[in-house]
N, C-alpha and C positions, 0 to 999 in steps of 0.2 A: 107197215112192218118196221119195228124198231130197230134203230142202228145198234150193232154190238159195240161195247165199249172198246176203247183202244187199251192196248197191253204193251209193254216193254219188259223182256225178259233178259237178264244178264247173269252170265255165269262166271265167278272168279275163284282165285283159290290162292290161299296163303298170303293175303294182303292185310295191312294195317290201314287204320282210318285215314292217316295222311295221304295214302296212295290212291283211296277210292273217294275222298272227299271232293275233288273237283268235279267228279261225274255226278255224285249224289245231289251236292248243292245246285249243279247247273240243271239236273232235270227236275229237281224240286221246285226250283225258281222259274223254270221256264213256262208255267202255265200249262204244263201236260196235266190233264184231268183223269187218265185212264189209270188201270193198275199198273204199279210197279213192282217187278218180282225180281229178288236178287237170290240167286242159287250161289251157295257158299260152300267152299271145302277149306278147312284149316284157316278160317278167317278169324282175326281177332274179335273177342267179344265186344270191345268198345266199339268198333267198327260197325258191327252188327246193331248195337243198340241206337248208335246215330243214324244209322239208313232206317231203322225202325220208326224212330222218332219223326223222320221226314217223308213217312207215308210208304215205306218200302216193305213188301211181305217177304220174309226171309224162309228160303227152303234150303236146309242143311243137306249135304251129301259127302260122301268119301270117296276119293280117288283109289280104285284098287291098286294095292302094291304090285310094282313090276310093270306099271302103264306109265306113258310119259304124260307129263301134265304141263 
């Protein structure tokens, strides 16, 4: 039986690259070989480009108006 690949899923909202940079760089350089998914709401485009460049798959979502974020 084959082992299932590892997966890290992170959800963030409203951040810029400088705010997520430590996390993205740390995971990218840690040797983690599984899938990296970043669920993003209202995140700066540059930040998403930087995360994508470092192997993250991006899933965009919107936070419904009137909810706490």
